[in-house]
N, CA, C and O atoms as a GROMACS GRO file, in nm:
protein
  396
    1UNK      N    1   6.291  -3.601   1.760
    1UNK     CA    2   6.165  -3.581   1.828
    1UNK      C    3   6.185  -3.478   1.940
    1UNK      O    4   6.285  -3.483   2.011
    2UNK      N    5   6.091  -3.387   1.954
    2UNK     CA    6   6.101  -3.286   2.059
    2UNK      C    7   6.080  -3.350   2.197
    2UNK      O    8   6.030  -3.461   2.209
    3UNK      N    9   6.120  -3.275   2.300
    3UNK     CA   10   6.108  -3.325   2.436
    3UNK      C   11   6.059  -3.212   2.526
    3UNK      O   12   6.084  -3.095   2.500
    4UNK      N   13   5.988  -3.251   2.631
    4UNK     CA   14   5.939  -3.156   2.729
    4UNK      C   15   6.016  -3.172   2.860
    4UNK      O   16   6.039  -3.283   2.908
    5UNK      N   17   6.054  -3.058   2.916
    5UNK     CA   18   6.120  -3.048   3.046
    5UNK      C   19   6.008  -3.004   3.140
    5UNK      O   20   5.956  -2.893   3.124
    6UNK      N   21   5.972  -3.086   3.234
    6UNK     CA   22   5.858  -3.058   3.322
    6UNK      C   23   5.907  -3.051   3.466
    6UNK      O   24   5.963  -3.147   3.520
    7UNK      N   25   5.887  -2.935   3.528
    7UNK     CA   26   5.930  -2.913   3.666
    7UNK      C   27   5.811  -2.876   3.752
    7UNK      O   28   5.726  -2.797   3.712
    8UNK      N   29   5.806  -2.935   3.869
    8UNK     CA   30   5.706  -2.901   3.971
    8UNK      C   31   5.786  -2.852   4.091
    8UNK      O   32   5.873  -2.922   4.142
    9UNK      N   33   5.756  -2.730   4.137
    9UNK     CA   34   5.843  -2.661   4.232
    9UNK      C   35   5.764  -2.599   4.346
    9UNK      O   36   5.658  -2.541   4.325
   10UNK      N   37   5.817  -2.612   4.466
   10UNK     CA   38   5.773  -2.533   4.581
   10UNK      C   39   5.891  -2.446   4.620
   10UNK      O   40   5.995  -2.496   4.662
   11UNK      N   41   5.876  -2.315   4.605
   11UNK     CA   42   5.983  -2.220   4.634
   11UNK      C   43   5.984  -2.193   4.785
   11UNK      O   44   5.880  -2.162   4.844
   12UNK      N   45   6.102  -2.206   4.847
   12UNK     CA   46   6.116  -2.181   4.990
   12UNK      C   47   6.197  -2.055   5.020
   12UNK      O   48   6.191  -2.001   5.130
   13UNK      N   49   6.272  -2.007   4.922
   13UNK     CA   50   6.350  -1.884   4.935
   13UNK      C   51   6.334  -1.805   4.805
   13UNK      O   52   6.412  -1.826   4.711
   14UNK      N   53   6.235  -1.716   4.798
   14UNK     CA   54   6.204  -1.646   4.673
   14UNK      C   55   6.321  -1.566   4.614
   14UNK      O   56   6.336  -1.562   4.492
   15UNK      N   57   6.403  -1.503   4.696
   15UNK     CA   58   6.514  -1.424   4.644
   15UNK      C   59   6.618  -1.511   4.573
   15UNK      O   60   6.660  -1.480   4.462
   16UNK      N   61   6.657  -1.618   4.638
   16UNK     CA   62   6.755  -1.710   4.576
   16UNK      C   63   6.696  -1.776   4.452
   16UNK      O   64   6.765  -1.794   4.352
   17UNK      N   65   6.570  -1.813   4.460
   17UNK     CA   66   6.508  -1.880   4.346
   17UNK      C   67   6.493  -1.786   4.228
   17UNK      O   68   6.502  -1.828   4.112
   18UNK      N   69   6.472  -1.659   4.254
   18UNK     CA   70   6.465  -1.560   4.146
   18UNK      C   71   6.598  -1.551   4.073
   18UNK      O   72   6.601  -1.536   3.951
   19UNK      N   73   6.709  -1.561   4.146
   19UNK     CA   74   6.841  -1.561   4.081
   19UNK      C   75   6.857  -1.686   3.994
   19UNK      O   76   6.909  -1.678   3.882
   20UNK      N   77   6.811  -1.799   4.045
   20UNK     CA   78   6.813  -1.922   3.965
   20UNK      C   79   6.733  -1.902   3.836
   20UNK      O   80   6.782  -1.930   3.727
   21UNK      N   81   6.610  -1.854   3.849
   21UNK     CA   82   6.521  -1.840   3.733
   21UNK      C   83   6.581  -1.748   3.627
   21UNK      O   84   6.572  -1.777   3.508
   22UNK      N   85   6.642  -1.639   3.670
   22UNK     CA   86   6.702  -1.545   3.574
   22UNK      C   87   6.816  -1.612   3.497
   22UNK      O   88   6.826  -1.596   3.375
   23UNK      N   89   6.901  -1.687   3.566
   23UNK     CA   90   7.013  -1.754   3.499
   23UNK      C   91   6.967  -1.875   3.418
   23UNK      O   92   7.019  -1.900   3.309
   24UNK      N   93   6.872  -1.949   3.470
   24UNK     CA   94   6.824  -2.069   3.402
   24UNK      C   95   6.755  -2.034   3.270
   24UNK      O   96   6.764  -2.109   3.174
   25UNK      N   97   6.687  -1.920   3.266
   25UNK     CA   98   6.617  -1.879   3.145
   25UNK      C   99   6.715  -1.869   3.028
   25UNK      O  100   6.685  -1.918   2.918
   26UNK      N  101   6.829  -1.808   3.049
   26UNK     CA  102   6.930  -1.797   2.944
   26UNK      C  103   6.988  -1.931   2.904
   26UNK      O  104   7.010  -1.957   2.786
   27UNK      N  105   7.014  -2.016   3.002
   27UNK     CA  106   7.071  -2.148   2.973
   27UNK      C  107   6.973  -2.232   2.892
   27UNK      O  108   7.013  -2.302   2.799
   28UNK      N  109   6.847  -2.225   2.927
   28UNK     CA  110   6.745  -2.302   2.855
   28UNK      C  111   6.732  -2.252   2.712
   28UNK      O  112   6.727  -2.332   2.618
   29UNK      N  113   6.727  -2.121   2.694
   29UNK     CA  114   6.718  -2.064   2.558
   29UNK      C  115   6.841  -2.100   2.475
   29UNK      O  116   6.828  -2.128   2.356
   30UNK      N  117   6.959  -2.100   2.537
   30UNK     CA  118   7.082  -2.131   2.465
   30UNK      C  119   7.084  -2.274   2.412
   30UNK      O  120   7.159  -2.305   2.319
   31UNK      N  121   7.003  -2.362   2.470
   31UNK     CA  122   6.995  -2.501   2.426
   31UNK      C  123   6.869  -2.528   2.343
   31UNK      O  124   6.830  -2.643   2.324
   32UNK      N  125   6.806  -2.421   2.295
   32UNK     CA  126   6.689  -2.436   2.209
   32UNK      C  127   6.558  -2.454   2.282
   32UNK      O  128   6.457  -2.485   2.220
   33UNK      N  129   6.558  -2.435   2.414
   33UNK     CA  130   6.436  -2.451   2.492
   33UNK      C  131   6.344  -2.331   2.480
   33UNK      O  132   6.390  -2.217   2.477
   34UNK      N  133   6.215  -2.358   2.475
   34UNK     CA  134   6.112  -2.254   2.473
   34UNK      C  135   6.012  -2.285   2.584
   34UNK      O  136   5.964  -2.397   2.596
   35UNK      N  137   5.983  -2.184   2.665
   35UNK     CA  138   5.887  -2.205   2.773
   35UNK      C  139   5.745  -2.210   2.718
   35UNK      O  140   5.704  -2.125   2.639
   36UNK      N  141   5.672  -2.311   2.760
   36UNK     CA  142   5.530  -2.324   2.728
   36UNK      C  143   5.446  -2.282   2.847
   36UNK      O  144   5.337  -2.226   2.831
   37UNK      N  145   5.496  -2.310   2.968
   37UNK     CA  146   5.425  -2.280   3.092
   37UNK      C  147   5.527  -2.235   3.195
   37UNK      O  148   5.631  -2.298   3.213
   38UNK      N  149   5.496  -2.125   3.263
   38UNK     CA  150   5.576  -2.079   3.377
   38UNK      C  151   5.477  -2.034   3.483
   38UNK      O  152   5.430  -1.920   3.481
   39UNK      N  153   5.446  -2.123   3.574
   39UNK     CA  154   5.345  -2.100   3.677
   39UNK      C  155   5.208  -2.091   3.613
   39UNK      O  156   5.179  -2.168   3.521
   40UNK      N  157   5.124  -2.001   3.658
   40UNK     CA  158   4.988  -1.990   3.604
   40UNK      C  159   4.890  -2.077   3.680
   40UNK      O  160   4.927  -2.151   3.771
   41UNK      N  161   4.768  -2.066   3.641
   41UNK     CA  162   4.660  -2.142   3.706
   41UNK      C  163   4.676  -2.291   3.676
   41UNK      O  164   4.720  -2.330   3.568
   42UNK      N  165   4.640  -2.372   3.772
   42UNK     CA  166   4.647  -2.517   3.755
   42UNK      C  167   4.546  -2.583   3.847
   42UNK      O  168   4.495  -2.520   3.940
   43UNK      N  169   4.520  -2.710   3.822
   43UNK     CA  170   4.434  -2.792   3.907
   43UNK      C  171   4.513  -2.916   3.944
   43UNK      O  172   4.554  -2.992   3.856
   44UNK      N  173   4.536  -2.937   4.072
   44UNK     CA  174   4.610  -3.054   4.120
   44UNK      C  175   4.511  -3.168   4.138
   44UNK      O  176   4.420  -3.159   4.220
   45UNK      N  177   4.527  -3.274   4.062
   45UNK     CA  178   4.434  -3.386   4.068
   45UNK      C  179   4.491  -3.506   4.144
   45UNK      O  180   4.416  -3.578   4.210
   46UNK      N  181   4.620  -3.527   4.137
   46UNK     CA  182   4.684  -3.638   4.206
   46UNK      C  183   4.824  -3.598   4.248
   46UNK      O  184   4.881  -3.504   4.193
   47UNK      N  185   4.879  -3.670   4.343
   47UNK     CA  186   5.018  -3.649   4.383
   47UNK      C  187   5.039  -3.526   4.467
   47UNK      O  188   4.944  -3.463   4.514
   48UNK      N  189   5.166  -3.493   4.485
   48UNK     CA  190   5.205  -3.380   4.569
   48UNK      C  191   5.182  -3.248   4.498
   48UNK      O  192   5.216  -3.231   4.381
   49UNK      N  193   5.123  -3.155   4.570
   49UNK     CA  194   5.097  -3.022   4.515
   49UNK      C  195   5.223  -2.938   4.523
   49UNK      O  196   5.286  -2.929   4.629
   50UNK      N  197   5.260  -2.877   4.413
   50UNK     CA  198   5.371  -2.782   4.407
   50UNK      C  199   5.317  -2.660   4.332
   50UNK      O  200   5.267  -2.673   4.220
   51UNK      N  201   5.327  -2.544   4.394
   51UNK     CA  202   5.260  -2.426   4.342
   51UNK      C  203   5.318  -2.373   4.211
   51UNK      O  204   5.249  -2.298   4.140
   52UNK      N  205   5.440  -2.409   4.177
   52UNK     CA  206   5.501  -2.358   4.053
   52UNK      C  207   5.522  -2.476   3.959
   52UNK      O  208   5.588  -2.574   3.994
   53UNK      N  209   5.466  -2.464   3.840
   53UNK     CA  210   5.478  -2.568   3.738
   53UNK      C  211   5.538  -2.504   3.613
   53UNK      O  212   5.492  -2.400   3.567
   54UNK      N  213   5.641  -2.567   3.559
   54UNK     CA  214   5.713  -2.512   3.444
   54UNK      C  215   5.727  -2.621   3.338
   54UNK      O  216   5.764  -2.734   3.368
   55UNK      N  217   5.696  -2.584   3.214
   55UNK     CA  218   5.713  -2.676   3.102
   55UNK      C  219   5.789  -2.602   2.992
   55UNK      O  220   5.750  -2.492   2.952
   56UNK      N  221   5.896  -2.662   2.945
   56UNK     CA  222   5.973  -2.606   2.833
   56UNK      C  223   5.988  -2.714   2.727
   56UNK      O  224   6.006  -2.832   2.758
   57UNK      N  225   5.980  -2.673   2.602
   57UNK     CA  226   6.000  -2.766   2.490
   57UNK      C  227   6.140  -2.747   2.434
   57UNK      O  228   6.185  -2.635   2.413
   58UNK      N  229   6.209  -2.859   2.412
   58UNK     CA  230   6.343  -2.860   2.354
   58UNK      C  231   6.338  -2.934   2.220
   58UNK      O  232   6.247  -3.012   2.196
   59UNK      N  233   6.436  -2.909   2.134
   59UNK     CA  234   6.438  -2.976   2.004
   59UNK      C  235   6.450  -3.128   2.015
   59UNK      O  236   6.407  -3.200   1.924
   60UNK      N  237   6.508  -3.177   2.125
   60UNK     CA  238   6.525  -3.322   2.142
   60UNK      C  239   6.548  -3.354   2.289
   60UNK      O  240   6.577  -3.265   2.370
   61UNK      N  241   6.534  -3.480   2.322
   61UNK     CA  242   6.566  -3.528   2.456
   61UNK      C  243   6.712  -3.499   2.489
   61UNK      O  244   6.745  -3.459   2.600
   62UNK      N  245   6.798  -3.519   2.390
   62UNK     CA  246   6.941  -3.497   2.410
   62UNK      C  247   6.971  -3.349   2.438
   62UNK      O  248   7.055  -3.317   2.522
   63UNK      N  249   6.903  -3.258   2.368
   63UNK     CA  250   6.924  -3.115   2.390
   63UNK      C  251   6.880  -3.075   2.530
   63UNK      O  252   6.947  -2.995   2.596
   64UNK      N  253   6.768  -3.130   2.576
   64UNK     CA  254   6.718  -3.098   2.710
   64UNK      C  255   6.814  -3.149   2.817
   64UNK      O  256   6.843  -3.079   2.914
   65UNK      N  257   6.863  -3.271   2.799
   65UNK     CA  258   6.958  -3.325   2.897
   65UNK      C  259   7.090  -3.250   2.893
   65UNK      O  260   7.151  -3.226   2.997
   66UNK      N  261   7.135  -3.213   2.773
   66UNK     CA  262   7.259  -3.136   2.761
   66UNK      C  263   7.245  -3.001   2.832
   66UNK      O  264   7.339  -2.953   2.894
   67UNK      N  265   7.128  -2.941   2.823
   67UNK     CA  266   7.104  -2.816   2.894
   67UNK      C  267   7.119  -2.838   3.044
   67UNK      O  268   7.190  -2.763   3.111
   68UNK      N  269   7.053  -2.939   3.096
   68UNK     CA  270   7.059  -2.966   3.240
   68UNK      C  271   7.203  -2.988   3.286
   68UNK      O  272   7.241  -2.939   3.392
   69UNK      N  273   7.281  -3.058   3.209
   69UNK     CA  274   7.418  -3.092   3.248
   69UNK      C  275   7.519  -2.982   3.216
   69UNK      O  276   7.635  -2.992   3.255
   70UNK      N  277   7.476  -2.878   3.145
   70UNK     CA  278   7.568  -2.771   3.104
   70UNK      C  279   7.618  -2.691   3.225
   70UNK      O  280   7.552  -2.681   3.328
   71UNK      N  281   7.737  -2.636   3.209
   71UNK     CA  282   7.796  -2.554   3.316
   71UNK      C  283   7.708  -2.434   3.348
   71UNK      O  284   7.695  -2.396   3.464
   72UNK      N  285   7.647  -2.373   3.246
   72UNK     CA  286   7.564  -2.255   3.271
   72UNK      C  287   7.438  -2.289   3.350
   72UNK      O  288   7.397  -2.213   3.437
   73UNK      N  289   7.376  -2.404   3.319
   73UNK     CA  290   7.256  -2.441   3.395
   73UNK      C  291   7.294  -2.484   3.536
   73UNK      O  292   7.224  -2.451   3.632
   74UNK      N  293   7.403  -2.557   3.550
   74UNK     CA  294   7.446  -2.600   3.683
   74UNK      C  295   7.480  -2.480   3.770
   74UNK      O  296   7.456  -2.483   3.891
   75UNK      N  297   7.535  -2.374   3.712
   75UNK     CA  298   7.562  -2.251   3.787
   75UNK      C  299   7.431  -2.189   3.834
   75UNK      O  300   7.421  -2.140   3.947
   76UNK      N  301   7.330  -2.191   3.748
   76UNK     CA  302   7.198  -2.141   3.787
   76UNK      C  303   7.139  -2.228   3.898
   76UNK      O  304   7.084  -2.177   3.995
   77UNK      N  305   7.153  -2.358   3.882
   77UNK     CA  306   7.095  -2.453   3.978
   77UNK      C  307   7.153  -2.437   4.118
   77UNK      O  308   7.086  -2.469   4.216
   78UNK      N  309   7.276  -2.388   4.128
   78UNK     CA  310   7.334  -2.362   4.260
   78UNK      C  311   7.246  -2.268   4.342
   78UNK      O  312   7.244  -2.279   4.465
   79UNK      N  313   7.175  -2.177   4.276
   79UNK     CA  314   7.087  -2.084   4.347
   79UNK      C  315   6.955  -2.151   4.389
   79UNK      O  316   6.892  -2.108   4.485
   80UNK      N  317   6.913  -2.254   4.318
   80UNK     CA  318   6.788  -2.323   4.350
   80UNK      C  319   6.805  -2.422   4.464
   80UNK      O  320   6.711  -2.449   4.539
   81UNK      N  321   6.927  -2.475   4.478
   81UNK     CA  322   6.951  -2.572   4.586
   81UNK      C  323   6.933  -2.504   4.720
   81UNK      O  324   6.996  -2.402   4.748
   82UNK      N  325   6.846  -2.560   4.802
   82UNK     CA  326   6.816  -2.500   4.932
   82UNK      C  327   6.715  -2.388   4.924
   82UNK      O  328   6.675  -2.334   5.027
   83UNK      N  329   6.672  -2.352   4.802
   83UNK     CA  330   6.575  -2.244   4.785
   83UNK      C  331   6.442  -2.296   4.732
   83UNK      O  332   6.347  -2.219   4.715
   84UNK      N  333   6.436  -2.427   4.707
   84UNK     CA  334   6.313  -2.485   4.651
   84UNK      C  335   6.316  -2.637   4.665
   84UNK      O  336   6.421  -2.699   4.673
   85UNK      N  337   6.197  -2.693   4.668
   85UNK     CA  338   6.180  -2.838   4.656
   85UNK      C  339   6.132  -2.859   4.514
   85UNK      O  340   6.034  -2.799   4.471
   86UNK      N  341   6.203  -2.945   4.439
   86UNK     CA  342   6.176  -2.958   4.296
   86UNK      C  343   6.167  -3.102   4.252
   86UNK      O  344   6.237  -3.189   4.304
   87UNK      N  345   6.083  -3.125   4.156
   87UNK     CA  346   6.080  -3.250   4.081
   87UNK      C  347   6.098  -3.209   3.935
   87UNK      O  348   6.033  -3.116   3.889
   88UNK      N  349   6.185  -3.277   3.864
   88UNK     CA  350   6.212  -3.243   3.724
   88UNK      C  351   6.223  -3.371   3.643
   88UNK      O  352   6.292  -3.465   3.682
   89UNK      N  353   6.153  -3.372   3.531
   89UNK     CA  354   6.159  -3.487   3.440
   89UNK      C  355   6.165  -3.433   3.298
   89UNK      O  356   6.109  -3.327   3.267
   90UNK      N  357   6.234  -3.506   3.212
   90UNK     CA  358   6.235  -3.476   3.070
   90UNK      C  359   6.167  -3.592   2.999
   90UNK      O  360   6.202  -3.708   3.021
   91UNK      N  361   6.069  -3.562   2.915
   91UNK     CA  362   5.998  -3.667   2.842
   91UNK      C  363   5.996  -3.635   2.693
   91UNK      O  364   5.979  -3.520   2.653
   92UNK      N  365   6.014  -3.738   2.614
   92UNK     CA  366   6.008  -3.720   2.470
   92UNK      C  367   5.863  -3.709   2.427
   92UNK      O  368   5.777  -3.783   2.474
   93UNK      N  369   5.836  -3.615   2.338
   93UNK     CA  370   5.699  -3.598   2.288
   93UNK      C  371   5.669  -3.702   2.180
   93UNK      O  372   5.759  -3.751   2.112
   94UNK      N  373   5.541  -3.735   2.167
   94UNK     CA  374   5.495  -3.820   2.058
   94UNK      C  375   5.479  -3.734   1.934
   94UNK      O  376   5.433  -3.620   1.945
   95UNK      N  377   5.513  -3.783   1.820
   95UNK     CA  378   5.498  -3.706   1.697
   95UNK      C  379   5.601  -3.597   1.688
   95UNK      O  380   5.711  -3.610   1.742
   96UNK      N  381   5.567  -3.488   1.618
   96UNK     CA  382   5.665  -3.382   1.596
   96UNK      C  383   5.651  -3.266   1.693
   96UNK      O  384   5.723  -3.168   1.680
   97UNK      N  385   5.561  -3.275   1.790
   97UNK     CA  386   5.547  -3.173   1.893
   97UNK      C  387   5.465  -3.053   1.852
   97UNK      O  388   5.455  -2.956   1.928
   98UNK      N  389   5.406  -3.055   1.732
   98UNK     CA  390   5.328  -2.940   1.687
   98UNK      C  391   5.179  -2.964   1.695
   98UNK      O  392   5.100  -2.873   1.665
   99UNK      N  393   5.138  -3.080   1.734
   99UNK     CA  394   4.995  -3.112   1.738
   99UNK      C  395   4.936  -3.084   1.873
   99UNK      O  396   4.816  -3.105   1.894
   0.00000   0.00000   0.00000
């Protein structure tokens, strides 16, 4: 079953976060991740507002978690630490993810 990696982000240091994003993009792709949303217009209805919202689809929950724990993603994440406030969750999709 496919899984979604959902991040809600407030960037506090754009230069450092840009380095993270450049490196993270490759790590995510290397684990089969495809971006569905990278920022864009949104409507905040509940909870804490974070101006950057990112959704990526992975082939499985295990692939998404393996990406997060990989050395390449952790190297990218070093640039995000202290450069953003982030919430990240991985959720398994219902069905085959194509509907």
